[in-house]
SEMAR-201322 format. One record per atom (N, C-alpha, C, CB): chain; atom name; x, y, z. Coordinates in steps of 0.2 Angstrom, whole numbers, plus 5000, padded with zeros to 4 digits. Glycine has a CB too. Example, Ala and Ser with C-alpha at 12.3 -4.5 7.8 and 13.67 -1.06 7.14 Angstrom:
['A','N',[5066,4972,5039]],
['A','CA',[5062,4978,5039]],
['A','C',[5066,4984,5039]],
['A','CB',[5057,4978,5045]],
['A','N',[5064,4989,5035]],
['A','CA',[5068,4995,5036]],
['A','C',[5064,5000,5039]],
['A','CB',[5070,4997,5029]],
REM end
This chain:
['A','N',[5351,5680,5208]],
['A','CA',[5357,5682,5212]],
['A','C',[5356,5679,5219]],
['A','CB',[5358,5689,5211]],
['A','N',[5350,5681,5222]],
['A','CA',[5349,5679,5229]],
['A','C',[5350,5671,5230]],
['A','CB',[5343,5682,5231]],
['A','N',[5347,5668,5224]],
['A','CA',[5347,5661,5225]],
['A','C',[5354,5658,5225]],
['A','CB',[5343,5658,5219]],
['A','N',[5359,5660,5221]],
['A','CA',[5366,5658,5221]],
['A','C',[5369,5659,5227]],
['A','CB',[5370,5661,5215]],
['A','N',[5368,5665,5231]],
['A','CA',[5371,5666,5237]],
['A','C',[5368,5662,5242]],
['A','CB',[5369,5674,5239]],
['A','N',[5362,5660,5242]],
['A','CA',[5359,5655,5247]],
['A','C',[5362,5648,5246]],
['A','CB',[5351,5655,5246]],
['A','N',[5363,5646,5239]],
['A','CA',[5366,5640,5238]],
['A','C',[5373,5640,5240]],
['A','CB',[5366,5638,5230]],
['A','N',[5376,5645,5240]],
['A','CA',[5383,5645,5242]],
['A','C',[5383,5645,5250]],
['A','CB',[5387,5652,5240]],
['A','N',[5379,5648,5254]],
['A','CA',[5378,5647,5261]],
['A','C',[5377,5639,5263]],
['A','CB',[5373,5651,5264]],
['A','N',[5372,5636,5259]],
['A','CA',[5371,5629,5260]],
['A','C',[5377,5625,5259]],
['A','CB',[5365,5627,5256]],
['A','N',[5380,5627,5254]],
['A','CA',[5387,5623,5252]],
['A','C',[5392,5623,5258]],
['A','CB',[5389,5625,5245]],
['A','N',[5393,5629,5260]],
['A','CA',[5397,5631,5266]],
['A','C',[5395,5627,5272]],
['A','CB',[5398,5638,5267]],
['A','N',[5389,5627,5273]],
['A','CA',[5387,5624,5279]],
['A','C',[5387,5616,5279]],
['A','CB',[5379,5625,5281]],
['A','N',[5386,5614,5273]],
['A','CA',[5386,5606,5271]],
['A','C',[5394,5604,5272]],
['A','CB',[5384,5605,5264]],
['A','N',[5398,5609,5269]],
['A','CA',[5405,5607,5269]],
['A','C',[5408,5607,5276]],
['A','CB',[5409,5612,5265]],
['A','N',[5406,5612,5280]],
['A','CA',[5408,5612,5287]],
['A','C',[5406,5606,5291]],
['A','CB',[5406,5619,5290]],
['A','N',[5399,5604,5290]],
['A','CA',[5397,5598,5293]],
['A','C',[5400,5592,5291]],
['A','CB',[5389,5598,5292]],
['A','N',[5402,5591,5285]],
['A','CA',[5405,5586,5282]],
['A','C',[5412,5585,5286]],
['A','CB',[5406,5586,5275]],
['A','N',[5415,5590,5286]],
['A','CA',[5422,5590,5289]],
['A','C',[5422,5589,5296]],
['A','CB',[5426,5597,5288]],
['A','N',[5417,5591,5300]],
['A','CA',[5416,5590,5307]],
['A','C',[5414,5582,5308]],
['A','CB',[5411,5594,5310]],
['A','N',[5410,5580,5304]],
['A','CA',[5408,5573,5304]],
['A','C',[5414,5568,5303]],
['A','CB',[5402,5572,5299]],
['A','N',[5417,5570,5298]],
['A','CA',[5423,5565,5296]],
['A','C',[5428,5566,5302]],
['A','CB',[5426,5567,5289]],
['A','N',[5430,5572,5304]],
['A','CA',[5435,5572,5309]],
['A','C',[5433,5569,5316]],
['A','CB',[5437,5580,5310]],
['A','N',[5427,5570,5318]],
['A','CA',[5424,5567,5324]],
['A','C',[5424,5559,5324]],
['A','CB',[5417,5569,5326]],
['A','N',[5424,5556,5318]],
['A','CA',[5424,5549,5317]],
['A','C',[5431,5546,5318]],
['A','CB',[5421,5547,5311]],
['A','N',[5436,5550,5318]],
['A','CA',[5443,5548,5319]],
['A','C',[5446,5550,5325]],
['A','CB',[5447,5550,5313]],
['A','N',[5443,5552,5330]],
['A','CA',[5446,5555,5336]],
['A','C',[5449,5549,5340]],
['A','CB',[5441,5559,5340]],
['A','N',[5446,5543,5340]],
['A','CA',[5448,5538,5343]],
['A','C',[5455,5535,5340]],
['A','CB',[5443,5532,5344]],
['A','N',[5456,5536,5334]],
['A','CA',[5462,5533,5330]],
['A','C',[5468,5536,5333]],
['A','CB',[5461,5534,5323]],
['A','N',[5468,5543,5335]],
['A','CA',[5474,5546,5337]],
['A','C',[5475,5546,5344]],
['A','CB',[5474,5553,5334]],
['A','N',[5481,5543,5346]],
['A','CA',[5482,5543,5353]],
['A','C',[5489,5545,5354]],
['A','CB',[5481,5536,5357]],
['A','N',[5491,5551,5357]],
['A','CA',[5498,5553,5357]],
['A','C',[5501,5548,5363]],
['A','CB',[5498,5560,5359]],
['A','N',[5507,5547,5362]],
['A','CA',[5511,5543,5367]],
['A','C',[5513,5548,5372]],
['A','CB',[5517,5539,5364]],
['A','N',[5510,5547,5378]],
['A','CA',[5512,5551,5384]],
['A','C',[5516,5548,5389]],
['A','CB',[5506,5555,5386]],
['A','N',[5514,5541,5390]],
['A','CA',[5517,5537,5395]],
['A','C',[5521,5531,5392]],
['A','CB',[5512,5535,5400]],
['A','N',[5525,5528,5396]],
['A','CA',[5528,5522,5394]],
['A','C',[5523,5516,5394]],
['A','CB',[5534,5520,5398]],
['A','N',[5524,5511,5390]],
['A','CA',[5520,5505,5390]],
['A','C',[5522,5501,5395]],
['A','CB',[5520,5502,5383]],
['A','N',[5527,5502,5399]],
['A','CA',[5529,5498,5404]],
['A','C',[5525,5500,5411]],
['A','CB',[5537,5499,5406]],
['A','N',[5525,5495,5415]],
['A','CA',[5522,5497,5422]],
['A','C',[5525,5503,5425]],
['A','CB',[5522,5491,5426]],
['A','N',[5521,5506,5429]],
['A','CA',[5523,5513,5432]],
['A','C',[5528,5512,5437]],
['A','CB',[5517,5516,5436]],
['A','N',[5529,5506,5440]],
['A','CA',[5535,5505,5445]],
['A','C',[5542,5505,5441]],
['A','CB',[5533,5499,5449]],
['A','N',[5542,5504,5435]],
['A','CA',[5549,5503,5432]],
['A','C',[5552,5510,5430]],
['A','CB',[5548,5499,5425]],
['A','N',[5557,5512,5433]],
['A','CA',[5561,5518,5432]],
['A','C',[5568,5517,5430]],
['A','CB',[5561,5522,5439]],
['A','N',[5571,5511,5432]],
['A','CA',[5578,5510,5430]],
['A','C',[5578,5503,5426]],
['A','CB',[5582,5509,5437]],
['A','N',[5581,5503,5420]],
['A','CA',[5581,5497,5416]],
['A','C',[5589,5495,5416]],
['A','CB',[5578,5499,5409]],
['A','N',[5590,5489,5417]],
['A','CA',[5597,5487,5416]],
['A','C',[5597,5484,5409]],
['A','CB',[5598,5481,5422]],
['A','N',[5603,5486,5406]],
['A','CA',[5604,5483,5399]],
['A','C',[5611,5480,5400]],
['A','CB',[5604,5489,5394]],
['A','N',[5612,5473,5402]],
['A','CA',[5618,5470,5402]],
['A','C',[5621,5469,5395]],
['A','CB',[5618,5464,5406]],
['A','N',[5627,5467,5395]],
['A','CA',[5630,5466,5388]],
['A','C',[5626,5460,5384]],
['A','CB',[5637,5464,5389]],
['A','N',[5625,5462,5378]],
['A','CA',[5621,5456,5374]],
['A','C',[5626,5450,5373]],
['A','CB',[5619,5459,5367]],
['A','N',[5623,5445,5373]],
['A','CA',[5627,5438,5372]],
['A','C',[5628,5437,5364]],
['A','CB',[5623,5432,5375]],
['A','N',[5633,5434,5362]],
['A','CA',[5634,5432,5355]],
['A','C',[5634,5425,5354]],
['A','CB',[5640,5436,5353]],
['A','N',[5629,5422,5351]],
['A','CA',[5629,5415,5350]],
['A','C',[5630,5413,5343]],
['A','CB',[5622,5412,5352]],
['A','N',[5631,5417,5339]],
['A','CA',[5632,5416,5331]],
['A','C',[5638,5413,5330]],
['A','CB',[5631,5423,5327]],
['A','N',[5639,5409,5324]],
['A','CA',[5645,5406,5322]],
['A','C',[5650,5411,5320]],
['A','CB',[5644,5400,5317]],
['A','N',[5656,5410,5321]],
['A','CA',[5661,5415,5318]],
['A','C',[5662,5421,5323]],
['A','CB',[5659,5417,5311]],
['A','N',[5667,5424,5322]],
['A','CA',[5669,5430,5326]],
['A','C',[5668,5436,5323]],
['A','CB',[5677,5429,5328]],
['A','N',[5664,5441,5325]],
['A','CA',[5663,5447,5323]],
['A','C',[5665,5452,5328]],
['A','CB',[5655,5448,5321]],
['A','N',[5669,5457,5326]],
['A','CA',[5672,5462,5331]],
['A','C',[5666,5466,5333]],
['A','CB',[5677,5466,5327]],
['A','N',[5665,5466,5340]],
['A','CA',[5661,5471,5344]],
['A','C',[5654,5471,5342]],
['A','CB',[5664,5478,5343]],
['A','N',[5651,5466,5339]],
['A','CA',[5644,5466,5337]],
['A','C',[5639,5467,5343]],
['A','CB',[5642,5460,5332]],
['A','N',[5641,5463,5348]],
['A','CA',[5636,5463,5354]],
['A','C',[5637,5469,5358]],
['A','CB',[5638,5457,5358]],
['A','N',[5643,5472,5358]],
['A','CA',[5644,5479,5362]],
['A','C',[5640,5484,5358]],
['A','CB',[5651,5480,5363]],
['A','N',[5640,5484,5351]],
['A','CA',[5637,5489,5347]],
['A','C',[5629,5489,5349]],
['A','CB',[5638,5488,5340]],
['A','N',[5626,5483,5349]],
['A','CA',[5619,5482,5350]],
['A','C',[5617,5484,5357]],
['A','CB',[5617,5475,5349]],
['A','N',[5622,5483,5362]],
['A','CA',[5620,5485,5369]],
['A','C',[5620,5492,5369]],
['A','CB',[5626,5482,5374]],
['A','N',[5626,5495,5367]],
['A','CA',[5626,5503,5367]],
['A','C',[5620,5506,5363]],
['A','CB',[5633,5505,5364]],
['A','N',[5618,5503,5358]],
['A','CA',[5613,5507,5354]],
['A','C',[5606,5506,5358]],
['A','CB',[5612,5503,5347]],
['A','N',[5605,5501,5361]],
['A','CA',[5599,5500,5365]],
['A','C',[5599,5505,5371]],
['A','CB',[5598,5493,5367]],
['A','N',[5605,5505,5374]],
['A','CA',[5605,5510,5380]],
['A','C',[5604,5517,5378]],
['A','CB',[5612,5509,5383]],
['A','N',[5607,5519,5372]],
['A','CA',[5606,5526,5370]],
['A','C',[5599,5527,5368]],
['A','CB',[5611,5527,5364]],
['A','N',[5596,5522,5365]],
['A','CA',[5589,5523,5363]],
['A','C',[5584,5524,5369]],
['A','CB',[5587,5517,5358]],
['A','N',[5585,5520,5374]],
['A','CA',[5581,5520,5380]],
['A','C',[5582,5527,5383]],
['A','CB',[5583,5515,5385]],
['A','N',[5588,5530,5383]],
['A','CA',[5589,5536,5386]],
['A','C',[5585,5542,5382]],
['A','CB',[5596,5538,5387]],
['A','N',[5586,5541,5375]],
['A','CA',[5583,5546,5371]],
['A','C',[5575,5546,5371]],
['A','CB',[5585,5544,5364]],
['A','N',[5572,5540,5371]],
['A','CA',[5565,5539,5370]],
['A','C',[5561,5536,5376]],
['A','CB',[5563,5535,5364]],
['A','N',[5565,5535,5381]],
['A','CA',[5562,5531,5387]],
['A','C',[5558,5535,5392]],
['A','CB',[5567,5528,5390]],
['A','N',[5556,5541,5390]],
['A','CA',[5551,5545,5395]],
['A','C',[5554,5545,5402]],
['A','CB',[5544,5542,5395]],
['A','N',[5560,5547,5403]],
['A','CA',[5563,5548,5409]],
['A','C',[5566,5541,5412]],
['A','CB',[5558,5550,5414]],
['A','N',[5566,5536,5409]],
['A','CA',[5569,5529,5411]],
['A','C',[5577,5530,5412]],
['A','CB',[5568,5523,5407]],
['A','N',[5579,5527,5417]],
['A','CA',[5587,5527,5418]],
['A','C',[5589,5521,5416]],
['A','CB',[5588,5529,5426]],
['A','N',[5596,5521,5414]],
['A','CA',[5599,5515,5411]],
['A','C',[5605,5513,5415]],
['A','CB',[5600,5515,5403]],
['A','N',[5606,5507,5416]],
['A','CA',[5612,5505,5419]],
['A','C',[5614,5498,5417]],
['A','CB',[5612,5505,5427]],
['A','N',[5620,5496,5418]],
['A','CA',[5623,5489,5415]],
['A','C',[5621,5484,5420]],
['A','CB',[5630,5490,5414]],
['A','N',[5621,5485,5426]],
['A','CA',[5620,5480,5432]],
['A','C',[5613,5479,5433]],
['A','CB',[5624,5482,5438]],
['A','N',[5611,5473,5435]],
['A','CA',[5604,5471,5437]],
['A','C',[5603,5474,5444]],
['A','CB',[5603,5464,5437]],
['A','N',[5608,5475,5448]],
['A','CA',[5607,5477,5455]],
['A','C',[5604,5484,5455]],
['A','CB',[5614,5477,5459]],
['A','N',[5598,5484,5459]],
['A','CA',[5595,5491,5459]],
['A','C',[5590,5492,5454]],
['A','CB',[5600,5496,5460]],
['A','N',[5590,5488,5449]],
['A','CA',[5586,5490,5443]],
['A','C',[5579,5487,5444]],
['A','CB',[5589,5487,5436]],
['A','N',[5574,5490,5441]],
['A','CA',[5567,5488,5441]],
['A','C',[5565,5483,5436]],
['A','CB',[5562,5494,5440]],
['A','N',[5569,5483,5430]],
['A','CA',[5568,5479,5424]],
['A','C',[5575,5478,5421]],
['A','CB',[5563,5482,5419]],
['A','N',[5575,5472,5417]],
['A','CA',[5581,5471,5413]],
['A','C',[5579,5469,5406]],
['A','CB',[5585,5465,5417]],
['A','N',[5583,5472,5402]],
['A','CA',[5582,5470,5395]],
['A','C',[5588,5466,5393]],
['A','CB',[5582,5476,5390]],
['A','N',[5587,5459,5391]],
['A','CA',[5592,5454,5389]],
['A','C',[5592,5453,5382]],
['A','CB',[5591,5448,5393]],
['A','N',[5598,5453,5379]],
['A','CA',[5598,5452,5372]],
['A','C',[5603,5447,5370]],
['A','CB',[5599,5459,5368]],
['A','N',[5602,5443,5365]],
['A','CA',[5606,5438,5362]],
['A','C',[5606,5439,5355]],
['A','CB',[5604,5431,5364]],
['A','N',[5612,5439,5352]],
['A','CA',[5613,5439,5345]],
['A','C',[5614,5431,5343]],
['A','CB',[5619,5443,5342]],
['A','N',[5609,5429,5339]],
['A','CA',[5608,5422,5338]],
['A','C',[5611,5420,5331]],
['A','CB',[5601,5419,5338]],
['A','N',[5611,5424,5327]],
['A','CA',[5614,5423,5320]],
['A','C',[5616,5429,5317]],
['A','CB',[5609,5419,5316]],
['A','N',[5622,5428,5313]],
['A','CA',[5625,5434,5310]],
['A','C',[5628,5431,5303]],
['A','CB',[5631,5438,5314]],
['A','N',[5625,5433,5298]],
['A','CA',[5627,5431,5291]],
['A','C',[5627,5436,5286]],
['A','CB',[5623,5425,5289]],
['A','N',[5631,5435,5281]],
['A','CA',[5631,5439,5275]],
['A','C',[5632,5435,5269]],
['A','CB',[5636,5445,5275]],
['A','N',[5628,5437,5264]],
['A','CA',[5628,5434,5257]],
['A','C',[5629,5439,5252]],
['A','CB',[5622,5429,5256]],
['A','N',[5632,5437,5246]],
['A','CA',[5632,5441,5240]],
['A','C',[5626,5441,5237]],
['A','CB',[5638,5439,5236]],
['A','N',[5623,5447,5235]],
['A','CA',[5617,5448,5232]],
['A','C',[5617,5451,5225]],
['A','CB',[5612,5452,5236]],
['A','N',[5623,5454,5223]],
['A','CA',[5624,5457,5217]],
['A','C',[5631,5456,5214]],
['A','CB',[5622,5465,5217]],
['A','N',[5632,5453,5208]],
['A','CA',[5639,5452,5206]],
['A','C',[5641,5457,5201]],
['A','CB',[5639,5445,5202]],
['A','N',[5647,5458,5200]],
['A','CA',[5650,5463,5195]],
['A','C',[5651,5459,5189]],
['A','CB',[5656,5467,5198]],
['A','N',[5654,5463,5184]],
['A','CA',[5655,5459,5177]],
['A','C',[5660,5454,5177]],
['A','CB',[5657,5465,5172]],
['A','N',[5664,5454,5183]],
['A','CA',[5669,5448,5183]],
['A','C',[5666,5442,5187]],
['A','CB',[5675,5451,5187]],
['A','N',[5660,5443,5190]],
['A','CA',[5657,5437,5194]],
['A','C',[5659,5438,5201]],
['A','CB',[5660,5431,5191]],
['A','N',[5662,5443,5203]],
['A','CA',[5663,5444,5211]],
['A','C',[5657,5448,5214]],
['A','CB',[5670,5448,5212]],
['A','N',[5656,5446,5220]],
['A','CA',[5650,5449,5224]],
['A','C',[5652,5456,5225]],
['A','CB',[5648,5445,5230]],
['A','N',[5648,5461,5223]],
['A','CA',[5649,5468,5225]],
['A','C',[5644,5471,5230]],
['A','CB',[5648,5472,5218]],
['A','N',[5638,5468,5230]],
['A','CA',[5634,5470,5236]],
['A','C',[5632,5464,5240]],
['A','CB',[5627,5473,5233]],
['A','N',[5633,5465,5246]],
['A','CA',[5631,5460,5251]],
['A','C',[5625,5461,5255]],
['A','CB',[5637,5458,5256]],
['A','N',[5622,5456,5258]],
['A','CA',[5616,5458,5262]],
['A','C',[5618,5454,5269]],
['A','CB',[5609,5454,5260]],
['A','N',[5618,5459,5274]],
['A','CA',[5619,5456,5281]],
['A','C',[5613,5455,5284]],
['A','CB',[5623,5462,5285]],
['A','N',[5612,5449,5288]],
['A','CA',[5606,5447,5291]],
['A','C',[5608,5445,5299]],
['A','CB',[5603,5441,5288]],
['A','N',[5605,5449,5303]],
['A','CA',[5606,5448,5310]],
['A','C',[5600,5446,5314]],
['A','CB',[5610,5454,5314]],
['A','N',[5600,5440,5317]],
['A','CA',[5594,5438,5321]],
['A','C',[5596,5438,5328]],
['A','CB',[5592,5430,5319]],
['A','N',[5591,5441,5332]],
['A','CA',[5592,5443,5339]],
['A','C',[5586,5440,5343]],
['A','CB',[5594,5450,5340]],
['A','N',[5587,5439,5349]],
['A','CA',[5582,5438,5354]],
['A','C',[5582,5443,5359]],
['A','CB',[5583,5430,5357]],
['A','N',[5576,5445,5361]],
['A','CA',[5576,5451,5366]],
['A','C',[5571,5449,5371]],
['A','CB',[5575,5458,5363]],
['A','N',[5572,5450,5378]],
['A','CA',[5567,5448,5383]],
['A','C',[5568,5454,5388]],
['A','CB',[5568,5442,5387]],
['A','N',[5562,5457,5390]],
['A','CA',[5562,5462,5395]],
['A','C',[5558,5459,5401]],
['A','CB',[5558,5469,5392]],
['A','N',[5561,5459,5407]],
['A','CA',[5559,5456,5413]],
['A','C',[5558,5461,5418]],
['A','CB',[5563,5450,5415]],
['A','N',[5552,5461,5422]],
['A','CA',[5551,5465,5428]],
['A','C',[5554,5461,5433]],
['A','CB',[5543,5466,5429]],
['A','N',[5559,5464,5436]],
['A','CA',[5563,5461,5442]],
['A','C',[5559,5461,5448]],
['A','CB',[5570,5464,5442]],
['A','N',[5555,5466,5449]],
['A','CA',[5551,5467,5456]],
['A','C',[5546,5461,5456]],
['A','CB',[5548,5474,5456]],
['A','N',[5542,5461,5450]],
['A','CA',[5537,5456,5450]],
['A','C',[5539,5449,5448]],
['A','CB',[5531,5459,5446]],
['A','N',[5545,5449,5445]],
['A','CA',[5548,5442,5442]],
['A','C',[5543,5440,5437]],
['A','CB',[5549,5437,5448]],
['A','N',[5542,5444,5432]],
['A','CA',[5537,5442,5426]],
['A','C',[5540,5445,5420]],
['A','CB',[5530,5444,5427]],
['A','N',[5539,5441,5414]],
['A','CA',[5541,5444,5408]],
['A','C',[5536,5449,5405]],
['A','CB',[5542,5437,5403]],
['A','N',[5539,5454,5403]],
['A','CA',[5535,5460,5400]],
['A','C',[5535,5459,5393]],
['A','CB',[5537,5466,5403]],
['A','N',[5540,5457,5390]],
['A','CA',[5541,5457,5382]],
['A','C',[5546,5452,5381]],
['A','CB',[5543,5464,5380]],
['A','N',[5544,5448,5375]],
['A','CA',[5549,5443,5373]],
['A','C',[5548,5442,5366]],
['A','CB',[5547,5436,5377]],
['A','N',[5553,5442,5362]],
['A','CA',[5554,5441,5355]],
['A','C',[5560,5437,5353]],
['A','CB',[5553,5448,5350]],
['A','N',[5560,5431,5352]],
['A','CA',[5566,5427,5351]],
['A','C',[5568,5427,5344]],
['A','CB',[5564,5420,5353]],
['A','N',[5565,5431,5339]],
['A','CA',[5566,5431,5332]],
['A','C',[5566,5438,5329]],
['A','CB',[5562,5427,5329]],
['A','N',[5570,5443,5332]],
['A','CA',[5570,5449,5329]],
['A','C',[5575,5449,5324]],
['A','CB',[5573,5455,5335]],
['A','N',[5573,5450,5317]],
['A','CA',[5578,5449,5312]],
['A','C',[5579,5456,5308]],
['A','CB',[5574,5444,5307]],
['A','N',[5585,5457,5307]],
['A','CA',[5587,5463,5303]],
['A','C',[5591,5462,5297]],
['A','CB',[5590,5468,5308]],
['A','N',[5590,5466,5292]],
['A','CA',[5594,5465,5286]],
['A','C',[5596,5472,5283]],
['A','CB',[5590,5461,5280]],
['A','N',[5602,5472,5281]],
['A','CA',[5604,5478,5278]],
['A','C',[5610,5476,5273]],
['A','CB',[5608,5483,5283]],
['A','N',[5611,5480,5268]],
['A','CA',[5616,5479,5263]],
['A','C',[5622,5483,5263]],
['A','CB',[5613,5479,5256]],
['A','N',[5627,5481,5260]],
['A','CA',[5633,5485,5260]],
['A','C',[5637,5483,5253]],
['A','CB',[5638,5485,5266]],
['A','N',[5640,5488,5251]],
['A','CA',[5643,5487,5244]],
['A','C',[5651,5488,5244]],
['A','CB',[5640,5492,5239]],
['A','N',[5654,5484,5241]],
['A','CA',[5661,5484,5240]],
['A','C',[5663,5488,5233]],
['A','CB',[5665,5477,5240]],
['A','N',[5668,5492,5233]],
['A','CA',[5669,5496,5227]],
['A','C',[5673,5491,5222]],
['A','CB',[5674,5502,5229]],
['A','N',[5672,5492,5216]],
['A','CA',[5676,5488,5211]],
['A','C',[5683,5490,5210]],
['A','CB',[5672,5488,5204]],
['A','N',[5685,5496,5213]],
['A','CA',[5692,5499,5212]],
['A','C',[5696,5497,5218]],
['A','CB',[5692,5506,5211]],
['A','N',[5701,5492,5218]],
['A','CA',[5704,5490,5224]],
['A','C',[5708,5496,5227]],
['A','CB',[5709,5485,5222]],
['A','N',[5710,5501,5224]],
['A','CA',[5713,5507,5227]],
['A','C',[5709,5511,5232]],
['A','CB',[5716,5511,5221]],
['A','N',[5703,5511,5230]],
['A','CA',[5698,5514,5235]],
['A','C',[5694,5510,5239]],
['A','CB',[5694,5519,5231]],
['A','N',[5697,5504,5241]],
['A','CA',[5693,5499,5244]],
['A','C',[5691,5502,5251]],
['A','CB',[5697,5492,5245]],
['A','N',[5685,5501,5253]],
['A','CA',[5683,5502,5260]],
['A','C',[5678,5497,5262]],
['A','CB',[5680,5510,5261]],
['A','N',[5679,5494,5267]],
['A','CA',[5675,5488,5270]],
['A','C',[5668,5491,5273]],
['A','CB',[5678,5484,5275]],
['A','N',[5663,5490,5270]],
['A','CA',[5656,5493,5272]],
['A','C',[5653,5489,5277]],
['A','CB',[5652,5494,5266]],
['A','N',[5656,5483,5279]],
['A','CA',[5652,5479,5284]],
['A','C',[5651,5482,5290]],
['A','CB',[5656,5472,5285]],
['A','N',[5657,5486,5293]],
['A','CA',[5656,5489,5299]],
['A','C',[5651,5494,5299]],
['A','CB',[5663,5492,5300]],
['A','N',[5650,5499,5294]],
['A','CA',[5645,5504,5295]],
['A','C',[5638,5500,5294]],
['A','CB',[5645,5509,5289]],
['A','N',[5638,5495,5290]],
['A','CA',[5631,5491,5290]],
['A','C',[5629,5488,5297]],
['A','CB',[5632,5485,5285]],
['A','N',[5634,5486,5300]],
['A','CA',[5632,5483,5307]],
['A','C',[5630,5489,5312]],
['A','CB',[5638,5479,5310]],
['A','N',[5633,5494,5311]],
['A','CA',[5631,5500,5315]],
['A','C',[5624,5502,5314]],
['A','CB',[5636,5506,5314]],
['A','N',[5623,5503,5307]],
['A','CA',[5616,5505,5305]],
['A','C',[5611,5500,5308]],
['A','CB',[5615,5505,5298]],
['A','N',[5612,5493,5308]],
['A','CA',[5608,5488,5310]],
['A','C',[5607,5488,5317]],
['A','CB',[5610,5481,5308]],
['A','N',[5612,5490,5321]],
['A','CA',[5611,5490,5328]],
['A','C',[5607,5496,5330]],
['A','CB',[5618,5491,5332]],
['A','N',[5607,5502,5327]],
['A','CA',[5603,5507,5328]],
['A','C',[5595,5505,5326]],
['A','CB',[5605,5513,5324]],
['A','N',[5595,5502,5320]],
['A','CA',[5588,5500,5318]],
['A','C',[5585,5495,5323]],
['A','CB',[5588,5497,5311]],
['A','N',[5589,5490,5326]],
['A','CA',[5587,5486,5331]],
['A','C',[5585,5489,5337]],
['A','CB',[5592,5480,5333]],
['A','N',[5589,5494,5339]],
['A','CA',[5587,5498,5346]],
['A','C',[5581,5502,5345]],
['A','CB',[5593,5502,5347]],
['A','N',[5580,5505,5339]],
['A','CA',[5574,5509,5338]],
['A','C',[5568,5504,5339]],
['A','CB',[5574,5512,5331]],
['A','N',[5568,5498,5335]],
['A','CA',[5562,5494,5335]],
['A','C',[5561,5491,5342]],
['A','CB',[5564,5488,5330]],
['A','N',[5566,5489,5346]],
['A','CA',[5565,5485,5352]],
['A','C',[5563,5490,5357]],
['A','CB',[5572,5482,5355]],
['A','N',[5566,5496,5357]],
['A','CA',[5564,5501,5362]],
['A','C',[5556,5504,5361]],
['A','CB',[5568,5507,5362]],
['A','N',[5555,5505,5354]],
['A','CA',[5548,5507,5352]],
['A','C',[5543,5502,5355]],
['A','CB',[5548,5508,5345]],
['A','N',[5545,5495,5354]],
['A','CA',[5540,5490,5356]],
['A','C',[5538,5490,5363]],
['A','CB',[5543,5483,5355]],
['A','N',[5543,5492,5368]],
['A','CA',[5541,5492,5375]],
['A','C',[5540,5499,5378]],
['A','CB',[5546,5489,5379]],
['A','N',[5543,5504,5375]],
['A','CA',[5541,5511,5377]],
['A','C',[5534,5512,5375]],
['A','CB',[5546,5516,5375]],
['A','N',[5532,5511,5369]],
['A','CA',[5525,5512,5367]],
['A','C',[5520,5507,5369]],
['A','CB',[5525,5513,5359]],
['A','N',[5522,5502,5372]],
['A','CA',[5517,5497,5375]],
['A','C',[5515,5492,5370]],
['A','CB',[5512,5500,5377]],
['A','N',[5519,5491,5364]],
['A','CA',[5517,5486,5359]],
['A','C',[5520,5479,5361]],
['A','CB',[5519,5488,5352]],
['A','N',[5515,5475,5363]],
['A','CA',[5518,5468,5365]],
['A','C',[5520,5467,5372]],
['A','CB',[5524,5466,5361]],
['A','N',[5519,5473,5376]],
['A','CA',[5521,5473,5383]],
['A','C',[5515,5469,5387]],
['A','CB',[5522,5480,5386]],
['A','N',[5517,5464,5390]],
['A','CA',[5512,5460,5394]],
['A','C',[5511,5463,5401]],
['A','CB',[5515,5452,5395]],
['A','N',[5506,5466,5402]],
['A','CA',[5504,5469,5408]],
['A','C',[5497,5469,5409]],
['A','CB',[5507,5477,5408]],
['A','N',[5494,5468,5415]],
['A','CA',[5487,5468,5416]],
['A','C',[5485,5475,5417]],
['A','CB',[5485,5463,5422]],
['A','N',[5481,5478,5412]],
['A','CA',[5479,5484,5412]],
['A','C',[5473,5485,5417]],
['A','CB',[5477,5487,5405]],
['A','N',[5473,5488,5422]],
['A','CA',[5468,5489,5427]],
['A','C',[5465,5496,5428]],
['A','CB',[5470,5486,5434]],
REM end
């Protein structure tokens, strides 16, 4: 009886040591995001209206992307201020919508496209205006989403508009995450 109690104590000690050993090996893996990945001097970010270079006319696509990025910076930017004008800003985020397309990906029994895939390719550059240097540059941000048309013409609702809205939010989350968390930000860490 005394032997099984002793074995139980050894098992507990071994288990505790194993847990401490495993947990201590991963302490460098977890780094909470406490600061912006941007240089410390950047407090105000200008987000001028995005440009639209894609073929064809799409209603308010560039303004939706601009608004989504501005909202996301305010939400997750650790105290960064956002303005539309470059005047007085420390950095500028410039965006261009380079391509906007949609293609049918699923056909109904009549051979008509029911589900479409929207693809938007954008370019984004973040520039430090004080130091006149590029902090982040991705000329090929690509986003895809799908939307569906109903087969009943009486209940038709064009899903393209909500799909573009979802894509603008996804773009904003990715772009802001990239520079707020410091991923891809070009800065000499000293």
